[in-house]
KOLBAVO-981820 format. One line per 8 residues: number of its first residue (from 1); their letters; for each residue x, y, z of N, C-alpha, C, O. Coordinates in steps of 0.001 Angstrom, whole numbers, plus 500000, padded with zeros to 6 digits. Layout:
NUM) a) X/Y/Z/X/Y/Z/X/Y/Z/X/Y/Z; ...
//
This chain:
1) makdqqgl) 676033/733355/430359/675490/734430/430126/674504/735240/430955/674175/734404/431798; 673742/736497/431275/673244/737292/432822/672237/738385/431474/672267/738596/430262; 671523/738762/432567/670193/739793/431705/669761/740613/432638/669403/740576/433816; 669935/741582/431528/669659/742652/432397/668343/743636/433048/667485/742821/433387; 668066/744426/433220/666520/745038/434032/666170/744936/432993/666799/743883/432888; 665703/745043/431997/664752/744782/430973/664800/743298/430382/664033/743032/429457; 665699/742283/430893/665608/740876/430196/666191/740452/429370/666079/739308/428932; 667435/741872/428738/667682/741220/427485/669736/741013/427987/670537/741730/428587
9) mlsgapes) 669820/739461/427224/670805/739261/427140/672245/739755/427452/672708/740588/426673; 672820/739447/428237/674245/740646/428233/676003/739218/428447/675768/738052/428763; 676367/739338/428386/677913/738383/428036/678959/738992/429544/679468/740094/429745; 678959/737985/430209/679865/738212/431790/678559/737516/432737/677557/736809/432843; 679662/738493/433333/678661/737424/434887/677385/738229/435524/677573/739423/435756; 676365/737784/435764/674875/738665/436360/675127/740066/437423/674484/741115/437452; 676675/739505/438519/677123/740957/438801/678011/742500/437861/678560/743565/438145; 677624/741606/436559/678311/742468/435458/676711/743139/435457/676365/744261/435824
17) aaafdrai) 675658/741713/434754/674441/742810/434972/673958/744010/435952/673232/744976/435716; 674430/743718/436795/673688/744018/438204/674548/745827/438033/674276/747023/438135; 675265/745241/437834/676355/746649/438056/675822/747525/436379/675780/748748/436508; 675614/747236/435586/675143/748279/434415/674423/748467/434455/674384/749516/433811; 672864/748136/435002/671562/748174/435402/672079/749644/436672/671608/750770/436509; 672934/749375/437684/673651/750522/438886/674098/751166/438383/674794/751799/439177; 674290/751748/436855/675281/752452/436253/674783/753257/435125/675172/754227/434474; 673827/752512/435151/672539/752929/434356/672093/754529/434903/672247/755701/434560
25) adyyrltg) 671228/753464/436340/670156/753924/437012/671165/755562/437177/670805/756659/436751; 672267/755293/437808/672979/755848/438225/673328/757639/437433/673398/758746/437968; 673464/757231/436086/673775/757954/434987/672353/759075/434972/672581/760276/435118; 671139/758666/434817/669679/759311/434489/669449/759570/435390/668460/760295/435277; 669828/759433/436873/669512/760187/438054/671009/761538/438932/671318/762241/439894; 671298/761135/437880/672770/761956/437225/673312/762049/439717/673153/762860/440630; 673724/761091/439597/674052/760254/440983/675007/759582/441054/675284/758922/440052; 675813/759486/442153/677042/758273/441723/678209/758398/440838/678879/759361/440464
33) dpvgvlks) 678264/756690/440540/679876/757867/439380/679693/755880/438517/680355/754868/438749; 678792/756057/437778/678484/755333/436532/680049/754135/436057/680375/752949/436000; 680534/755462/435833/682045/754793/434951/682659/754190/436111/683106/753046/436031; 682730/754921/437288/683652/753696/438185/683036/752360/438762/683549/751311/439151; 681906/752751/438678/680569/751143/438548/680450/749917/437455/679919/748806/437472; 681355/750821/436311/680528/749872/435579/682431/749536/434939/682771/748553/434281; 683493/750851/435468/685213/749486/435658/685389/748542/436632/685922/747462/436378; 684893/748919/438007/685167/747423/438649/684087/746542/438306/684299/745494/438916
41) alaqdpgf) 683137/746459/437696/682828/745355/437115/683476/745066/435697/683230/743883/435460; 683941/745423/435018/685163/745154/434199/686375/744592/434707/687019/743752/434078; 686726/745067/435914/687846/744670/436455/687620/742745/436553/688100/741662/436219; 686768/743268/437112/686507/741840/438161/685935/740713/437081/685801/739523/437367; 685613/741316/435753/684993/740511/434983/685165/740966/433261/684469/741713/432573; 686357/740196/432936/686731/740119/431464/685622/740183/430157/685571/740821/429105; 685085/739538/430579/684195/738993/429435/683403/740160/429046/683143/740555/427909; 683112/740573/430015/682217/742091/430564/682107/743160/429310/681888/744340/429584
49) alggvaia) 682230/742824/428185/682170/743783/426335/681183/744943/427005/681890/745939/427157; 680007/745175/427407/679459/746231/427564/679598/746881/428098/679221/748046/427973; 680366/746279/429155/681225/747366/430578/682365/748788/429654/682469/750010/429550; 682859/747763/429282/684238/748734/428480/683037/749558/427459/682811/750667/427943; 682183/749289/426128/681662/750067/425087/680893/751222/426229/680976/752439/426062; 680383/750781/427024/679399/751822/428378/680489/753015/428498/680122/754133/428135; 681965/752822/429043/682655/753439/429893/682484/754334/428414/681735/755306/428314; 683322/753804/427318/683950/754378/426265/682320/755986/425844/682303/757207/425689
57) alymiggf) 681537/755104/425847/680277/756018/425226/680140/757087/426280/679944/758243/425903; 680249/756729/427947/679999/757611/428859/681378/759217/428693/681243/760417/428452; 682496/758371/428965/683507/759362/428156/683219/759993/427385/682968/761186/427553; 683158/759327/426167/681938/760401/424457/681330/761364/425112/681898/762416/425404; 680131/761100/425400/678843/761941/425687/679290/763148/426665/678566/764142/426630; 680042/763163/427251/680808/763590/428287/681699/764794/427272/682009/765905/427702; 681934/764432/426235/682680/765568/425269/683997/765042/425390/684675/765951/425870; 684897/763762/425147/686177/763199/425277/685850/763189/424101/684716/763507/423742
65) rgdhpeva) 687479/762552/422689/687618/762013/422005/687433/761339/421825/686813/761036/422845; 687365/759994/420849/687914/759432/420481/689296/758877/420484/689553/757675/420559; 690138/759808/420402/691128/759958/420752/691891/759042/422325/692708/758122/422379; 691220/759760/423347/691536/760045/424288/691758/758680/424838/691148/757655/424532; 692754/758827/425721/693599/757213/426575/691786/756343/427075/691427/755243/426655; 691004/757209/427983/690237/757173/428970/689645/755962/427865/689610/754757/428117; 689136/756699/426417/688290/756119/425441/688713/754454/424688/688156/753363/424560; 690253/755190/424265/690743/753962/423477/690637/752684/424590/689948/751692/424353
73) salcaaet) 691418/752853/425836/691288/751575/426752/690082/750797/426927/690016/749567/426919; 688981/751750/427111/687950/751210/427369/687192/750239/426271/686361/749331/426250; 688098/751096/425277/687335/749939/423954/688392/748790/423484/688318/747776/422789; 689438/749480/424234/690047/747852/423882/690094/747122/424697/690925/746217/424612; 688981/747228/426150/688895/746209/426528/687537/745341/426745/687273/744466/427570; 686730/745954/425626/685296/745662/424755/685776/744573/423967/685244/743533/424355; 686659/744364/422904/687478/744156/422223/687858/742642/422126/687550/741621/421512; 688922/743215/423336/689378/742362/424193/688022/740727/424730/688378/739871/425540
//
């Protein structure tokens, strides 16, 4: 288990928590590629459930429906 910047416990490796923090910062600053950062972290750490959830949430915030393949794939990764 790892902790994010707020000290909350996250499943996965410390590197995944750092990637989550980076993705959140990128999202709020409107810079970088938060989805790409999360996808990379999830590929390296399949136990990083929040990564899949966050990817799906970012897609849905962007207007994608829940049945879109990217959203469905991210949620499937989170469930595993």
